[in-house]
C-alpha positions as CSV (number, residue, x, y, z in Angstrom):
1,M,143.0,92.5,77.1
2,K,143.9,91.1,73.4
3,I,143.9,87.8,72.5
4,D,145.5,87.0,69.2
5,L,143.9,83.1,68.0
6,A,146.8,83.2,65.3
7,D,149.4,84.3,67.2
8,Q,148.7,81.8,70.4
9,I,148.0,78.5,68.1
10,K,151.7,79.6,66.3
11,E,153.7,79.6,69.3
12,I,151.6,76.4,70.5
13,L,152.7,74.9,67.4
14,L,156.2,76.5,67.2
15,G,156.5,74.7,70.6
16,S,156.0,71.3,69.3
17,I,158.0,71.5,66.2
18,E,160.9,73.0,68.4
19,K,160.6,70.0,71.2
20,N,160.7,67.4,68.1
21,I,164.0,69.1,66.7
22,R,165.7,69.1,70.3
23,Q,164.2,64.8,70.0
24,G,166.2,64.7,67.0
25,N,162.9,64.2,64.7
26,F,163.0,67.0,62.9
27,Q,166.2,68.1,61.1
28,I,165.5,71.8,59.9
29,K,167.0,75.0,59.4
30,D,164.4,77.4,58.8
31,I,160.9,77.0,60.0
32,P,158.3,77.9,57.3
33,K,155.6,80.8,57.7
34,I,152.9,79.5,58.9
35,I,149.3,79.9,57.5
36,F,146.1,79.2,59.3
37,L,142.4,78.5,57.2
38,T,139.2,78.4,58.2
39,P,137.8,74.8,57.2
40,K,134.4,75.4,55.3
41,N,133.2,72.1,56.8
42,K,132.7,72.4,60.2
43,S,133.5,68.7,61.2
44,H,137.1,69.7,60.2
45,G,137.3,71.8,62.9
46,D,137.9,75.4,63.8
47,L,141.4,76.1,62.0
48,S,143.6,74.1,60.4
49,T,147.2,74.4,58.8
50,N,149.5,72.8,56.5
51,I,152.6,73.0,58.4
52,A,153.2,69.3,58.2
53,M,152.6,69.3,54.2
54,Q,155.4,72.3,54.2
55,L,157.8,70.7,56.4
56,S,157.2,67.5,54.6
57,R,159.5,68.7,51.9
58,E,162.5,69.6,53.8
59,L,162.4,66.6,56.2
60,R,161.9,64.2,53.4
61,K,159.1,62.5,55.3
62,K,155.8,61.9,54.6
63,P,153.2,64.5,55.6
64,L,151.3,62.0,58.0
65,D,154.5,61.2,59.7
66,V,155.5,65.0,60.3
67,A,151.7,66.0,61.5
68,N,152.0,62.9,64.0
69,F,154.8,63.9,65.5
70,I,153.8,67.4,66.0
71,V,150.3,66.5,67.2
72,N,152.3,63.9,69.8
73,N,154.2,67.2,71.3
74,L,151.5,69.7,71.3
75,D,151.2,70.9,74.4
76,I,147.4,72.2,74.8
77,Q,146.4,71.9,78.4
78,G,144.6,74.8,79.7
79,T,145.0,76.6,76.2
80,I,142.4,77.9,74.0
81,I,142.8,74.5,71.8
82,D,140.4,72.2,73.2
83,K,142.0,69.3,70.4
84,A,144.0,68.9,67.4
85,K,143.7,65.9,64.9
86,I,144.8,65.0,61.7
87,A,142.9,64.8,58.4
88,G,143.7,64.2,54.9
89,P,147.1,64.4,53.4
90,G,148.4,65.8,56.8
91,F,146.3,68.8,57.3
92,I,146.4,69.2,61.5
93,N,142.9,70.5,62.8
94,F,142.2,72.9,65.6
95,W,139.1,72.8,67.8
96,L,139.1,76.1,70.0
97,S,138.0,75.9,73.8
98,E,134.8,77.4,74.6
99,N,135.9,79.3,77.4
100,W,138.2,81.1,75.1
101,L,135.8,81.5,72.6
102,Y,133.4,83.7,75.5
103,K,136.9,85.8,76.0
104,I,136.4,86.7,72.2
105,I,133.0,88.7,73.4
106,D,134.8,90.6,75.9
107,E,137.9,91.3,73.9
108,I,135.0,92.5,70.8
109,R,133.4,95.0,73.4
110,E,136.5,96.2,74.9
111,Q,138.6,96.8,71.7
112,S,135.3,97.9,69.5
113,E,136.3,100.1,66.2
114,N,139.7,98.8,66.4
115,Y,139.0,94.7,66.5
116,G,140.2,93.1,64.1
117,K,143.6,95.2,63.4
118,V,146.7,93.2,63.5
119,N,150.6,94.2,63.7
120,L,151.8,92.1,60.6
121,G,152.9,95.1,58.8
122,K,155.0,96.5,61.8
123,G,154.6,100.2,60.1
124,K,156.4,99.2,57.1
125,R,155.9,101.7,54.3
126,V,153.8,100.3,51.3
127,Q,152.9,102.5,48.4
128,V,149.8,101.0,46.5
129,E,149.6,102.7,43.2
130,F,146.1,101.8,41.4
131,V,144.0,103.2,38.4
132,S,146.2,105.6,36.8
133,V,144.6,105.6,33.7
134,N,145.6,108.0,30.9
135,P,143.5,111.2,31.6
136,T,142.3,110.6,28.0
137,G,138.5,110.1,29.0
138,P,136.0,109.1,31.8
139,L,136.9,105.8,33.6
140,H,135.1,103.0,32.6
141,I,133.9,99.9,34.6
142,G,137.1,98.1,34.2
143,H,138.7,101.2,35.9
144,G,136.0,100.5,38.8
145,K,137.2,96.9,39.5
146,C,140.7,98.7,39.5
147,A,139.7,101.0,42.0
148,A,137.6,99.2,44.4
149,V,140.7,96.3,44.5
150,G,143.7,99.0,45.3
151,D,141.4,100.9,47.5
152,V,140.3,97.7,49.6
153,L,143.9,96.3,49.8
154,S,145.0,99.4,51.0
155,S,142.5,99.6,53.9
156,I,143.6,95.7,54.5
157,L,146.9,96.6,54.6
158,K,146.2,99.4,57.2
159,A,144.1,97.1,59.6
160,A,147.1,94.9,59.3
161,G,149.6,97.5,60.9
162,Y,151.6,98.9,57.8
163,E,151.9,102.5,57.0
164,V,150.0,103.1,53.4
165,E,150.1,105.4,51.0
166,K,147.5,105.0,47.5
167,E,149.1,107.0,44.6
168,Y,147.5,107.5,41.2
169,Y,150.1,108.2,38.5
170,I,149.0,110.8,36.1
171,N,150.2,110.1,32.0
172,D,150.2,113.7,31.5
173,Q,153.0,113.7,28.8
174,G,153.4,112.2,25.7
175,R,151.7,111.8,22.5
176,Q,148.1,110.9,23.7
177,I,148.0,114.4,25.7
178,D,148.6,116.8,22.5
179,L,146.6,114.7,20.4
180,L,143.5,114.6,23.2
181,G,144.4,118.5,22.9
182,E,143.6,118.3,19.0
183,S,140.6,116.5,19.4
184,V,139.0,119.4,21.2
185,Q,140.1,122.0,19.5
186,A,138.5,120.1,16.2
187,R,135.6,119.8,17.8
188,Y,135.1,123.5,19.1
189,N,136.2,124.7,15.6
190,S,133.4,122.1,14.1
191,L,131.1,123.6,16.5
192,L,131.6,127.0,15.7
193,G,131.4,126.5,12.1
194,E,135.0,126.2,11.1
195,K,136.0,123.3,9.2
196,K,139.4,121.7,10.4
197,E,140.4,118.5,10.0
198,F,140.0,116.4,12.6
199,P,143.8,114.3,14.0
200,D,144.2,110.9,12.5
201,D,143.6,108.7,15.8
202,G,141.8,111.3,17.4
203,Y,139.4,111.0,20.5
204,K,135.8,110.8,19.3
205,G,133.7,110.3,22.2
206,E,131.0,112.2,23.3
207,Y,133.0,113.5,26.3
208,I,134.8,115.3,23.6
209,V,132.0,117.3,22.0
210,D,130.9,118.2,25.7
211,I,134.4,119.7,26.4
212,A,134.6,121.8,23.5
213,K,131.2,122.9,24.4
214,E,132.2,124.3,27.9
215,V,135.0,125.8,25.7
216,I,132.5,127.8,23.9
217,G,130.6,128.2,27.0
218,K,133.5,130.0,28.7
219,F,135.9,131.2,26.2
220,Q,133.3,131.6,23.4
221,D,134.9,132.1,20.1
222,K,138.3,133.1,21.4
223,Y,140.4,130.5,20.1
224,K,137.8,130.2,16.4
225,G,140.3,129.4,13.4
226,R,143.6,129.5,15.9
227,D,146.6,126.9,15.5
228,D,149.5,128.5,17.2
229,K,151.3,126.8,20.0
230,E,149.5,128.9,22.8
231,T,145.9,127.8,21.4
232,Q,147.1,124.8,21.2
233,E,148.9,124.4,24.9
234,F,145.7,126.0,26.0
235,F,143.4,123.1,24.8
236,K,145.7,120.7,25.8
237,V,145.8,121.8,29.3
238,F,141.6,123.0,29.5
239,T,141.0,119.4,28.5
240,L,143.6,117.5,30.8
241,K,142.0,119.4,34.1
242,N,138.7,118.8,32.9
243,I,138.8,115.1,32.4
244,L,141.2,114.9,35.2
245,S,138.3,116.6,37.6
246,G,135.7,114.3,36.4
247,I,138.0,111.1,37.0
248,K,138.5,112.5,40.5
249,K,135.0,113.3,41.2
250,D,133.9,110.0,40.0
251,L,136.2,108.3,42.3
252,K,135.5,109.9,45.1
253,D,131.5,109.0,44.6
254,F,133.0,105.7,44.3
255,G,134.9,106.1,47.8
256,V,138.0,106.3,46.5
257,E,140.4,109.0,47.6
258,F,144.1,109.1,47.0
259,D,146.8,110.4,49.2
260,V,148.9,111.7,46.2
261,W,148.2,112.1,42.6
262,F,151.7,112.1,40.7
263,S,152.6,113.7,37.9
264,E,154.4,112.1,35.0
265,K,155.3,115.5,33.4
266,S,157.0,116.3,37.0
267,L,159.7,113.4,36.3
268,Y,160.6,115.2,33.1
269,E,160.6,119.0,34.7
270,Q,163.2,117.8,37.5
271,N,165.4,116.0,35.1
272,K,165.0,112.8,36.8
273,L,165.3,110.9,33.4
274,Q,168.7,111.6,32.9
275,E,169.9,110.7,36.5
276,A,168.3,107.3,35.5
277,I,170.0,107.0,32.6
278,E,173.5,107.7,34.1
279,L,172.5,105.1,37.1
280,L,171.7,102.1,34.5
281,Q,174.8,103.1,31.9
282,Q,177.0,103.0,35.6
283,R,175.5,99.6,36.1
284,G,176.3,98.6,33.1
285,F,172.6,97.5,32.0
286,L,172.4,99.7,29.0
287,Y,173.7,99.8,25.4
288,E,173.2,101.2,22.0
289,E,172.0,99.4,19.4
290,K,171.1,101.5,15.8
291,G,171.3,104.8,17.2
292,A,168.6,103.4,20.3
293,L,169.4,103.1,24.2
294,W,168.6,99.5,25.2
295,L,168.0,98.2,28.5
296,K,169.3,94.5,28.8
297,S,166.1,93.1,30.8
298,T,167.1,89.7,29.1
299,V,169.8,89.4,32.4
300,F,166.4,89.3,34.7
301,G,164.5,87.0,33.0
302,D,162.5,89.4,30.2
303,E,161.8,87.7,26.8
304,K,163.9,90.3,25.1
305,D,165.8,93.6,25.5
306,R,163.5,96.8,25.6
307,V,164.1,99.8,24.0
308,V,164.4,103.4,26.5
309,I,165.4,106.2,24.5
310,R,164.5,105.8,20.6
311,E,166.9,106.8,17.8
312,N,165.0,110.4,17.4
313,N,166.2,110.8,21.4
314,I,162.6,110.5,22.2
315,P,162.2,108.2,25.7
316,T,159.8,105.2,25.2
317,Y,156.7,104.9,27.7
318,F,159.1,102.5,29.1
319,A,161.8,105.1,30.0
320,S,158.7,107.1,32.1
321,D,157.9,104.1,34.1
322,I,161.5,102.8,35.0
323,V,162.3,106.8,36.2
324,Y,158.7,106.7,38.2
325,H,159.7,103.6,39.7
326,Q,163.2,105.1,40.9
327,N,161.4,107.8,42.4
328,K,159.1,105.4,44.3
329,Y,162.5,103.9,45.8
330,Q,163.7,107.3,46.6
331,R,160.6,108.2,48.6
332,G,161.3,105.2,50.6
333,F,158.8,102.9,50.2
334,D,159.7,99.4,51.8
335,K,157.2,97.9,49.2
336,V,155.7,98.9,45.8
337,I,152.1,97.0,44.7
338,D,151.0,97.9,41.3
339,I,147.4,97.3,40.0
340,W,147.4,96.7,36.5
341,G,144.4,95.7,34.3
342,A,144.7,92.2,32.4
343,D,145.8,94.3,29.1
344,H,149.3,95.0,30.9
345,H,150.2,91.0,31.5
346,G,153.1,91.1,29.3
347,Y,154.4,94.3,31.3
348,I,155.2,93.1,34.4
349,K,158.9,91.0,33.3
350,R,160.1,94.2,31.8
351,M,159.0,96.4,34.9
352,K,160.5,94.0,37.6
353,A,163.4,93.4,35.5
354,A,164.1,97.5,35.3
355,A,163.5,97.5,39.2
356,Q,166.6,95.1,39.5
357,A,168.9,96.9,36.9
358,L,168.4,100.2,39.0
359,G,169.5,97.7,41.8
360,Y,166.5,97.3,44.2
361,S,165.9,93.8,45.4
362,E,163.0,91.6,43.7
363,D,160.6,91.8,45.8
364,F,160.3,95.7,46.0
365,L,157.9,95.8,42.9
366,D,155.1,93.5,42.8
367,V,152.3,93.8,40.5
368,L,148.9,92.5,40.3
369,I,146.9,91.9,37.5
370,V,143.0,92.7,37.6
371,Q,141.0,90.7,35.0
372,F,137.9,91.9,32.6
373,V,134.4,92.9,33.9
374,T,131.0,91.5,31.7
375,L,128.0,93.1,32.6
376,I,125.1,91.0,32.3
377,R,121.3,91.7,32.6
378,D,118.6,90.1,31.6
379,G,120.5,86.8,31.8
380,K,122.5,88.6,28.8
381,E,125.9,90.4,28.1
382,V,125.3,93.5,27.9
383,G,127.5,95.9,24.8
384,M,130.4,97.4,26.3
385,S,130.2,100.5,24.3
386,T,127.5,102.9,24.4
387,R,126.9,106.2,22.0
388,G,129.9,107.5,20.0
389,G,132.1,104.9,21.0
390,E,132.3,104.9,24.9
391,F,132.9,102.5,26.9
392,I,130.0,102.5,29.8
393,T,131.6,104.6,32.4
394,L,131.6,103.7,36.0
395,R,129.4,106.9,36.8
396,D,127.0,105.0,34.9
397,L,127.3,102.1,36.9
398,I,127.3,104.1,40.4
399,R,124.1,106.0,39.0
400,E,122.2,102.2,38.5
401,V,123.3,100.3,41.1
402,G,125.2,102.6,43.9
403,K,128.5,102.9,45.4
404,D,128.1,100.2,47.8
405,V,126.8,97.2,45.5
406,A,129.9,98.2,42.8
407,R,132.5,97.7,45.5
408,Y,130.9,94.4,46.6
409,F,130.5,92.9,43.5
410,F,133.8,94.0,42.3
411,L,135.3,92.6,45.5
412,M,133.0,89.1,45.3
413,R,135.5,87.2,43.6
414,S,139.6,87.4,43.2
415,Y,140.6,90.0,41.4
416,D,142.6,87.8,39.3
417,S,139.5,86.3,38.0
418,H,137.0,87.3,35.2
419,T,134.1,89.4,37.3
420,E,130.6,88.8,36.0
421,F,128.3,91.8,37.3
422,D,124.8,90.6,37.5
423,L,122.7,94.2,36.8
424,D,119.5,92.9,38.0
425,V,120.6,90.4,40.9
426,A,122.8,94.3,41.8
427,K,119.7,96.6,42.0
428,S,117.2,93.6,43.8
429,Q,116.1,95.1,47.3
430,S,115.8,91.3,48.1
431,M,118.1,88.6,50.0
432,E,119.3,87.8,46.6
433,N,121.5,90.4,46.6
434,P,124.8,90.0,48.9
435,V,125.2,93.5,50.0
436,Y,121.4,93.8,50.9
437,Y,122.0,90.9,52.8
438,I,124.9,91.6,54.5
439,Q,123.3,95.5,55.2
440,Y,120.0,94.4,56.4
441,A,121.6,91.9,58.9
442,Y,123.4,94.9,60.2
443,A,120.6,97.3,60.1
444,R,118.5,94.2,62.0
445,I,120.7,94.3,65.0
446,C,120.2,97.8,65.3
447,S,116.6,97.4,65.5
448,I,116.9,94.6,67.6
449,I,119.1,96.6,70.3
450,K,116.9,100.1,70.3
451,K,113.9,97.8,70.7
452,A,115.5,96.5,73.9
453,E,116.3,99.9,75.0
454,Q,112.2,101.1,74.5
455,E,111.8,97.7,77.0
456,G,114.5,99.3,79.5
457,I,117.1,96.6,78.9
458,K,120.3,98.3,78.3
459,I,123.6,96.4,78.1
460,D,125.8,97.7,81.0
461,K,129.6,97.1,80.1
462,N,130.4,97.3,83.9
463,K,127.7,94.5,85.0
464,E,129.0,91.1,84.9
465,V,126.7,89.3,82.6
466,N,126.6,85.0,82.0
467,L,127.9,84.9,78.5
468,H,128.3,81.2,79.3
469,L,124.2,81.2,78.9
470,L,125.5,81.4,74.9
471,D,125.7,77.6,74.8
472,K,123.4,77.0,71.3
473,E,124.6,75.4,68.4
474,E,124.0,78.4,66.4
475,E,125.5,80.8,69.3
476,I,128.6,78.7,69.1
477,E,129.0,79.4,65.4
478,L,128.6,82.7,65.5
479,I,130.8,83.4,67.9
480,K,133.4,81.3,66.3
481,K,132.9,83.5,63.3
482,L,133.3,86.5,65.2
483,S,136.5,85.3,66.4
484,S,138.1,84.4,62.8
485,L,138.1,88.4,61.6
486,K,141.7,88.9,62.4
487,E,142.7,86.0,60.9
488,V,140.5,86.6,57.6
489,V,142.4,90.2,58.0
490,R,145.9,88.8,58.4
491,K,145.5,86.0,55.6
492,S,144.4,89.1,53.3
493,A,147.2,91.1,54.1
494,L,149.4,88.2,53.3
495,T,148.1,86.9,50.0
496,W,146.8,90.6,48.5
497,K,143.6,88.9,48.4
498,P,140.6,91.5,49.7
499,H,137.7,89.1,48.5
500,L,138.8,86.8,51.2
501,L,136.7,90.0,53.5
502,T,134.0,89.8,51.3
503,T,133.4,86.1,51.6
504,Y,134.4,86.4,55.5
505,L,131.5,89.3,55.7
506,Y,128.7,87.0,53.8
507,D,129.6,84.4,56.1
508,L,129.1,86.3,59.1
509,A,125.7,87.7,57.5
510,S,124.6,84.0,57.3
511,S,125.4,83.4,60.8
512,F,123.3,85.9,61.8
513,H,120.4,85.6,59.9
514,K,120.5,81.8,60.7
515,Y,121.1,82.7,64.6
516,Y,117.8,84.7,64.4
517,T,115.7,82.8,62.6
518,V,115.9,80.2,65.3
519,H,116.6,81.7,68.6
520,R,114.5,85.2,70.2
521,V,117.1,87.5,71.5
522,I,114.8,89.5,73.7
523,T,113.2,86.9,76.1
524,E,111.4,86.6,79.0
525,D,114.7,85.7,80.8
526,K,116.5,88.6,81.8
527,E,120.2,87.1,82.2
528,L,119.9,85.0,78.5
529,T,118.6,88.0,76.9
530,K,121.7,90.3,78.2
531,A,123.8,87.7,76.9
532,R,122.1,87.7,73.9
533,L,122.0,91.5,73.1
534,I,125.7,91.5,74.1
535,L,126.6,88.6,71.3
536,I,124.4,90.6,68.7
537,D,125.9,93.9,69.6
538,C,129.3,92.4,68.9
539,T,127.8,91.3,65.8
540,R,126.9,94.3,64.5
541,I,130.7,95.7,65.7
542,V,132.5,93.2,64.2
543,L,130.0,93.6,60.7
544,F,130.8,97.5,61.2
545,N,134.5,97.1,60.8
546,T,135.0,94.9,58.3
547,L,132.4,97.1,56.3
548,K,134.5,100.1,57.1
549,I,137.2,98.3,55.7
550,L,135.7,97.4,52.2
551,G,134.6,100.8,52.1
552,I,130.3,99.8,52.5
553,S,128.1,101.8,54.4
554,A,126.1,100.4,57.1
555,P,122.7,101.7,57.2
556,E,121.3,101.2,60.5
557,N,117.5,101.7,58.7
558,M,116.5,99.8,55.7
């Protein structure tokens, strides 16, 4: 049995709109996408839609008039809708029938770990590229937020029926990589008493010294004082491998694993740059000026044209990105989502312009900008650098608060808003900590079910249980909250907002804690006990499934 709340109400709404078209009330070409919201105020119903406001623009009617036409033609008798009312400027609010809510319990039990999945994507291929930080140092906490957003968005899209590939783009070519090798080489020589000038703009973090010490540990003074090409290449390759290995380990410890680690260098080895340049020239979007090759990005809304090949014939970073995105398209993705840090905001228009210049549709590439993170300790902002000028690393944060807490705190607010990460709250083992609050709800349910089993009360899936005994206000509220998971997954996938899931998870835990405070699960009434055990077991399933999408563990004991 599969009940899709949104689809069923959508069908009822579409039936009303089509009836209004037949009656001559509405003259419209296309019906906009119907989106549902869960009202914060329970008195406003279980679900709400703004479809009347969307239609009013095309119909040139007042939203309230459009809403009245829709509600008056709704055929809800015998459906999952108990009643529909108009609110505010034209919202249509729905109240669900209790009989339908009890069927949700059966559906959760039947679908178990698959409950919450929807087929919005219908197998479309989506690539999510995120983190992709230059491998010139360890990951800092800003990268951690990007990692959490990208990883969870990928999980949401998978749960919504998309075929998702997660990718990390390794910038392993160019001057910054040469400089990295030179920095370690200089430190290596310095540690061995060989005075060598440290490169201008070299990398000065403590981790550079640590890598130099590793070289000494493995190769002693083999490269001391040498400055030939072979030595330079050795330091570049050794350092790159060392830092990449650390990045991979930190991400794995953070619960993030990529399907593809894509090398920028490989694009040049396969001569892909020339292929992209020729295509852009054929399409008439390149021109030469002062010895440099420019992209006509202003044609596609960029503020100015951009250099692709410098006058010295060296490609710009932008050139690499053009070739890389051409490669993404050639791999057959229907949609590409790039997740970038806040400092890359000005880069979006030129990148979208390049994609269109290559001949790809405007909506092939989308870019999400993740805003900054501020650490708070004892109510004060923590300085963002440690010894040697290094940023506070993701590794340090995981060590201090744990993977689960770090992921949740990065996802508590919308990715495009600034995150204040309160270390004191994150480290507390109390209900003030949202992760503790949620995981404690899960552990408490596991404990109650275990206790019931010890008392000889088991939930038998094959035996009928009277779910209509679950008629208390807190029980109905909890079932409604369970029923809305699929709609939250759907909305998160449509809007690319992972924080909707953390909000849902906290609200669900809150509904359970409230229910448990008011009502005993194991009572002297055996039938009521069985019904309540099924309810909390369904709550356990939904908590587990949501935590899994967020990449957060579900401990059975705390």
